[in-house]
N, C-alpha and C positions, 0 to 999 in steps of 0.2 A: 254380623257384619251389617252395615248400613246400607238399607237400600237405594240403589241409584235414583238420582234425581231425574225427572222427566225433563228431556232437554228442552221443551217448550215453553215449560212454566217454572222450572226450578223447584217445583213441589215433587214430594215423593209420589210414587205412580198410584193412580185411582184416588187422590186425596182432594185435589184441587177441582171445586164444581162453579167456580164463579168466572167472570170475565179475565182474560188473559191481561196481564199487565202491560199496558202500552198499546193495546189494541183495542179498537172499536167494536171488534166483533169477538171471537174467539170463545165461544160459550160452551159449557159443558151441561148436560142433562143427566140425572140420576134416574135411570130407568129398572124396571123389573123388581120393584122393592116389594110391593105387596104380593106379586105373582112372579115367579122366576119364568125366564124365557125358555120354552121347550125347544130344544135343538133337534134337527134332523137326525142326530146320531141317536137321540133318546135321552141324553144327558141333559140337565138344565143349567142356567146360568143366571145368576141375580143377587144382589143388585149388582148393576153394571153402569158404567158411564159411556156417553156418548158425547164426542166433541163435534163441535160444527160451528159454521159461520153462516151469517145471513147477510143479505145484500138488498137496500131497497126498503119498501114498506108495504105491509100486508094490508090490502084494501078493506074496507068496511064489510063487504061480502064475502072476503077470505078464499077469493076466486082466482088470486093471480099468484099464486105460490108454483114455483119451478124448483124442482129438486134436480140438481146435478149430482151423478154419480162418478167417482172417480175410478181410475184404472189401478191396476197391480201396485205399483210403487207411487201412486199420488197420494193425496191428502186433502183435507177440507180447505185449504187455502186456495181455492180456486181464482180468487180476483183480489186477493190481499197479499202483501208481502209474507214469505214464510219465516217465522221467528228463528227457525234453527239454521237455514241457509241465508237468510237475507235477500233471496230473490224474490222478483214478484210471483204473484199468483200463476199457475199453469194455464190458466185459460184467460187472461185478461184481453187477449184480441177478441174474446166472443162473450164475455160476461163483465157487463158495466155500462155506464150511461150512455145511450145511442148506439150500444152494440147490438148483435143478434139476440143475446138475452138482455134486453134492456133493463136495467136496474131502476131506471126512473118509472119505468110500467110494471115490472114484477117484481114481486118478493122471492128472492133467490135464497135456498139453502143447499148446503154442502155439508155432508157429515163424514169423518173418518170412519171406515168400515170397522165392523166388530173384528177381532183379532189386529187390528192395527196397533201402530207405534205412536200415534201422534194425539193421543189423549183418550181415544176410545179403548176400552179393556181388552188386553190382549195378552198373550204369554208373558210380556215383561211385567206386568203389573202384579200387584200383591194377591196370593190367594189367602182369603180369609180363613181358610181352614188351618193354614201352616204357619201365617205371617211372612212367609218368603214369596219371590216371583213365582210365578205359575210354572214357568217353564213349560215341559211337555205334560204337565197335569191340566194345562187348559185344554178343554174339550176340543175336538176336531169340529171345524165350522164348515157351513157350504154357502153359496151364495143366497139360498133361500134363508138360512139364519141372518145373513147380514141384512137383506129386505125386511125381514120381521123386525129386526131392531130398529131399521129406518122408520118403519110404520109406526112403533112406540113413539119415536121423536116426533113423527108428524101429528100424532094424537096429543103429545105433550103440548105441540104449538097450536093446538086447538083449529087444526085444520082437517076438513073431511074428505075433500077432493083437490087433487092437484092438477092445476092446469097442465103441466108438462112436467115428465121425466126424461132426462136427456143425459147420455153418457156415451164413451168409446170404450172399445176392448173390455176388460172386466166391467167397467162402467155400464157398456152395452149389455152384459148379461144381466146385470142389476134391472135395467130398464125391461128386459124381456120378461124378468121374474115378476117386477110390478105389474106389468100388464097382464100375465098369467094368474097372478095370485089375488090382485087386487084391481079387476078391470072395472068396477065402479067408482074407483078412487083415483083414475088416471083418464084425463080429457085427452092428452096427446101423448105421444111417446117418440122418441128419436133414438133408435139404437144405432150406434156408428162403430164401423169396422169390427165386428162382432161374430158370434155364432150362438146357435141354440144349443150346441152341446160342444165340449172341447175335444179337438181331434187327437189321434194317437200321436200324431207328430208333435203337436203342442205339448201332452202330457209327458212324452219323451224328452223334449226339451226343458221341462220344470223338472223332472227326475234328474237330470245332469245338474242342475242348479242345487238340488237340494243334496244332492251326494258330495257335491263340492263343500257346501256348509259342514255336512257331518262328518265328513273326512278330516275338516280341520281339528287338531288336537285341541284347540282352544274352545270347541263346542262343547266339550266336557259332558256328552249325554244329554245336551239342552239346558244345563244348569249353571251355564258360564256365569251368570249375573252373581250367584252365590259366591264365586271364585273371583269376582272382580275383574273380569276379563270379556273379551268377545273373539269370535272366529273371524276376524277380520279379513284373513286372506281367504277362506272359503267363501264369504258373503261376496268378495270383489270379484272371484272368478264366476259365481252364479250370476252377478250383475253383467259382467263382460260377455258370456254367452247369450244371455237374454237379450242384451242390448243390440247384438248383431240381428236378432231376428225383427227387431223394430224398423230396421232399415232394409233398403233395397240393394241389389249390385250395383246398378246404374247411380245411385245416389253416393254407394261408397266409392265408387270409381270416379265420380266428378268431385268429390271432396278431397279424397286422398290418392287414389290411383296407387302407384308404387312410389311415391315420392318419400325421400328420406327425412328423418327427423333432426333437425340440427347437425349435419353432418354432410359431406361432399361424396362419400364413399360407403359402402358397407362395411360393417366393423369386424365380422367374423366373430361376434360374440352371440350371446343371448340377451343383451341389451335390446332396448326399443329402437331397432334401425329404422323402421317405416313409422311413418307417419299415423297410420291406423294404428298400430300397435301402441303408440304413445296415447292416442286417443282413447282405446279401450282402458288402457290402465289408469287414465284420468277417470273415467266413467267409473271404474270400480272402486278406486280409492276414495273418491267424493261421494259415493253412494253408502259406505258404511258409515259415514259421520252422520247420516240422517235417519237410517233404516236399521231395525232390529232383525237379526238372523231367525230368531224362531218365527217372527211375524212373518218373514217371508216363506217359511215353510208351511205355515197355516195358511196363508193366503193362496199360494199355488196350489195346494191341495184342494181348497174351495173351488178352484177355477176347474180343476180336474174332473171334479164329481159333479160339475155342472151338466146336466142333460134333460133339457125339456121333453125329448122323445121320451125317454125311460119314464120320466114322472106323469105321462098322459097316455100310457099304453100303447106306446110306439108309435103314436101319430102325432106329428108335431101341431097338425091343425086344432086337435083337441085342446091345446093349451088355448087357444084364443077363440074357441067357439061361441058364438054369441057378444063378443065384444063392440062396444060402440066406441072403443078408442081408436083416434087418428093417428095413424103411423107414418114415418118418414124414416126409410131404411137407408143408411148412407155406406158405400163401400169405395175403396181406392184400388186403382187398376195394379199398382205395384205392391199391394199389401199381399205378401206371401204366408204371413201368420194367420190372418183371419181374411183369406181371399174372398174376391166377388162372389164365387159359387155358393161360400157359405151363407152369405148374406142373402143372396138369391132364394136360398131354402127357406129362410124366414118370409119373405115376400110370397113365394108359393104357398106356404102354409096360410098365409093371411088371405091371399086370394081365395083359397079353398073354402074359407068361411065368409067370403065377401066382406071383408073387412075394409075399411077406408084406409089405403095403404099407397104411399107413393115412394118410388126408388130411384136414387140418383147414383151412378158410378162416376167417381171423379177421376179423371185423367192426371196423373203426376206420377213422378219418379220418386216420391220421397217415402214410400214403404208404409209399414203401419204405422208410423209415427206421423203421419201427414195430418191427422186429425188434431194435433196438437201445434201445428205449424201455420204458417202464412199461406193459406189455400184460398185465394179469393173466390173460386166458384164454390166451394164448400161453404164458406161465410155467406154467399149470396143465398145459397139454397137453405140454410138455416134461417136466414132473415126473412124469407119469402115464406117459408113453411110455418113458421111461428107466428108471423103476422097474419096469415090467413086462418090459422087455428085460433088466435086470438079473435078474430073477427066473429068466428062461428061461435066462439065460446061466449062472446057477448049477446049474441042473438039467442044463444040456449038459456040464457040467465031468465029467471021470471022476472 
């Protein structure tokens, strides 16, 4: 059976390593060639590709690089049109000329995470040992593995120290992992709406999503690509359940309330009577067009395994002991997925080791997704912190 084409490039998985057609960005790097990447599970992976985009220009000192880390269902198209959906990048309000992450000043890098489905090697790509898509033969990965793959990319780009690493949600986990694993390579870190370990509640929500996918008969034990099909229904339900956690009750009430969808009275059926039902169904159906079901399993599992406490002897402060990185931790009042209390634990750990840390809690009713939306105080916070950190960075340079 013919291997499915990559939706972003039209090429078969893990074969295209040059610039994407029609894009001034869209690069891929072949990594782990001479030495495979050793994963936390003990397995190795290599060679593998990392898809990434860059914006702006790397200066002569190579001191102005900013790494943006994406969330669970994000991708590397942070500030350029997504070739699959045709939609603008997911953080164009913050990344671009004159924005908080100013591409006239900084060289911005964003890569698709290991295990992803937008060009970086993941379960939908070819397993060189079999010539078929990996499926569940792909090794289980962690946030630490994602960051080690990113570090190889940064090495590939010839950058020793990143001026800033920034990201929200799972992206914030990557920021914390960077700061803990590579403290000498990160001048400033901005973890947003995140936690230093995944909570039992969040693991539970992820398990519901995974079980929805695996219960779909078209999942076929993870080998659906071999049969030319996809577990669309299961993945859509997983997305619907997860999307609820990204919102808040006040935001849902403000946006939908109990308003009916294209009708004047309830229909006494199981069709989408309410606008909120129609909205969630749309979220589910559109998601399956851009995301791979097995990638969803692997990436949610990576988030579940994230635990900086466990990795540092049960003491979170040990993860940052001796750090010289400047931190700005951001939380949102209505975020119940990664609530303010979880972000404060990061701040308390940083305070315990006398780290340079700022903390801001943004008042909003937009829930966890607030970091992706128009929040002026949030944008002003990032502009101020990044500007001050850049001034300090310039003074620190020889």
